[in-house]
C-alpha positions in Angstrom: 0.9 10.8 3.8 -2.0 9.7 6.0 -4.4 11.5 8.2 -7.9 10.8 9.8 -11.4 12.2 10.0 -13.5 11.2 13.0 -17.2 11.0 13.7 -17.7 11.4 10.0 -21.4 10.8 9.6 -22.1 13.8 11.8 -19.0 16.1 11.4 -17.9 15.3 7.8 -21.1 14.2 6.0 -19.8 15.1 2.5 -16.7 13.1 3.0 -18.7 10.2 4.5 -20.9 10.2 1.4 -18.0 10.4 -0.9 -16.1 7.4 0.6 -19.3 5.4 1.2 -19.1 2.2 3.2 -15.8 1.0 1.9 -13.1 2.8 0.0 -12.6 5.5 -2.6 -9.7 6.1 -5.0 -9.0 9.1 -7.2 -5.7 8.9 -9.2 -3.7 10.7 -11.8 -0.2 9.8 -12.9 2.1 10.0 -9.9 -0.5 11.3 -7.4 -3.7 10.3 -5.8 -6.2 10.5 -2.9 -7.5 7.4 -1.2 -10.3 7.4 1.4 -11.0 4.3 3.5 -13.8 4.0 6.0 -12.7 2.2 9.1 -14.3 1.1 12.4 -15.6 3.7 15.0 -16.9 6.1 12.3 -13.5 7.1 11.0 -12.1 7.8 7.5 -8.5 7.1 6.9 -7.1 9.3 4.1 -4.0 8.6 2.1 -2.3 11.2 -0.1 0.1 9.6 -2.6 2.6 11.7 -4.5 5.7 10.8 -6.5 8.4 12.9 -4.8 12.2 12.6 -4.1 12.9 11.2 -0.7 14.5 14.5 0.5 11.2 16.2 -0.1 9.8 14.4 3.0 12.8 15.4 5.1 12.6 19.1 4.0 8.8 19.4 4.7 7.5 20.6 8.0 4.5 18.6 9.2 4.4 19.9 12.8 1.7 22.6 12.0 -1.2 20.3 11.2 -3.5 22.8 9.4 -0.7 24.4 7.4 0.8 21.0 6.5 -2.6 19.7 5.2 -3.1 22.9 3.2 0.3 22.4 1.7 -0.3 18.8 0.9 -3.5 19.7 -1.0 -1.6 22.4 -2.9 1.2 19.9 -3.8 -1.4 17.8 -5.6 -1.8 20.6 -8.2 -5.0 21.9 -9.8 -8.1 20.1 -11.1 -9.2 18.2 -8.0 -12.8 18.5 -6.9 -13.3 20.4 -3.6 -14.9 17.4 -1.8 -11.8 15.3 -2.6 -9.4 18.0 -1.2 -11.6 18.1 1.9 -10.5 14.6 2.7 -7.1 16.2 3.2 -7.7 19.7 4.5 -10.3 18.6 7.0 -8.0 16.0 8.5 -8.0 16.0 12.3 -4.6 14.4 12.8 -1.1 15.6 11.8 -0.2 14.0 8.5 2.3 11.2 8.8 4.8 10.8 5.9 5.3 7.2 4.9 7.9 6.7 2.1 7.2 3.6 0.0 10.1 1.2 -0.2 10.7 -1.8 -2.3 13.5 -4.3 -2.8 15.1 -4.5 -6.3 13.5 -7.2 -8.5 15.4 -10.4 -8.2 16.9 -9.4 -4.9 18.5 -12.2 -2.9 21.0 -12.6 -0.1 23.7 -14.8 1.3 22.2 -17.0 4.0 23.4 -16.3 7.6 23.5 -19.3 10.0 20.6 -19.2 12.5 18.5 -16.6 10.6 16.0 -16.5 7.8 13.9 -13.7 6.4 10.1 -14.0 5.8 7.3 -11.7 4.9 8.0 -8.1 3.7 11.6 -8.4 5.0 12.1 -11.1 2.3 10.0 -9.6 -0.6 9.3 -6.0 0.2 7.4 -4.3 -2.7 5.2 -1.3 -3.2 1.9 -2.0 -1.4 -0.5 -4.2 -3.4 -2.5 -5.8 -0.5 -0.4 -9.0 -0.3 2.1 -8.2 2.4 0.3 -9.7 5.4 -0.8 -12.7 3.3 2.8 -13.5 2.3 4.0 -13.1 5.9 1.4 -15.7 7.1 2.1 -18.0 4.2 5.9 -17.7 4.7 5.5 -18.4 8.4 3.4 -21.5 7.7 5.8 -22.9 5.1 8.8 -22.2 7.3 7.1 -24.0 10.2 6.5 -27.0 7.9 10.1 -27.1 6.9 11.3 -26.9 10.5 8.9 -29.6 11.5 10.2 -31.9 8.7 13.9 -31.3 9.8 13.8 -30.5 13.5 17.4 -31.7 14.0 18.8 -29.7 11.1 17.5 -26.1 11.2 20.0 -24.9 8.6 18.7 -27.5 6.1 15.1 -26.4 6.8 16.1 -22.8 6.2 17.9 -23.7 2.9 14.9 -25.7 1.7 12.5 -22.9 2.6 14.6 -20.3 0.9 14.9 -22.4 -2.3 11.1 -22.4 -2.5 10.4 -18.9 -1.2 12.9 -16.8 -3.3 11.5 -17.7 -6.7 8.0 -17.1 -5.4 9.2 -13.8 -3.9 10.6 -12.7 -7.2 7.2 -13.4 -8.9 5.4 -11.6 -6.2 7.7 -8.6 -6.5 7.1 -8.3 -10.2 3.3 -8.4 -9.6 3.7 -5.7 -6.9 5.6 -3.3 -9.1 3.1 -3.9 -12.0 0.2 -3.3 -9.7 1.8 0.0 -8.5 2.4 1.0 -12.1 -1.3 0.3 -13.0 -2.4 2.4 -10.1 0.0 5.4 -10.3 1.7 5.1 -13.6 1.6 7.1 -16.8 -1.9 5.8 -17.8 -3.6 6.2 -14.4 -6.4 5.7 -13.7 -7.3 4.0 -17.1 -5.1 1.0 -16.4 -6.9 0.3 -13.1 -10.3 0.9 -14.5 -9.6 -1.5 -17.4 -8.4 -4.1 -14.9 -11.6 -3.8 -12.9 -13.8 -3.9 -16.0 -12.1 -7.2 -17.0 -12.6 -8.6 -13.5 -16.3 -7.7 -13.6 -16.7 -9.2 -17.0 -14.9 -12.4 -15.9 -17.1 -12.6 -12.8 -20.3 -12.3 -14.8 -19.2 -15.1 -17.2 -18.3 -17.5 -14.4 -21.3 -17.2 -12.1 
């Protein structure tokens, strides 16, 4: 789910201080609250919960205040009040966004005249690489077509032969990243990963 807080430095000072100038993550296994400061003095809040898909279809989001209260309650006990305020003070109706991913190792029969790139070709739980792969795929496909302008199908086949193994590796990383963030050992897995990255950065300055 996602919602927004506006004019945060004046109207939502506690939330503004909590999120800071970038982003804030608070996770437990299967659930979490993310706050992200965006342009124009806005905080974009994400509520992540592991639920069956029919939960979304059976939940009424039309009453904004009640929907936000219900979302905070669905997270369960133990959350700090200032974290829950990122949800309950939301100024927009929450938008449900189910997370989709293709099965690992997914492939397809090639259709003449068409090829998939970007998330359509290697859709995974979000790990920050979707737009990057879309741009990279587009560039690689463009090179393949430029190299075989009179044989588009050959260009498509060559591109697919390179892209699909790369897509499989990217999908594995996406699912692993999602497990580190929301899996059984959240948030320790993510904290450990960040600690290793910090240590590596210090050693290689």
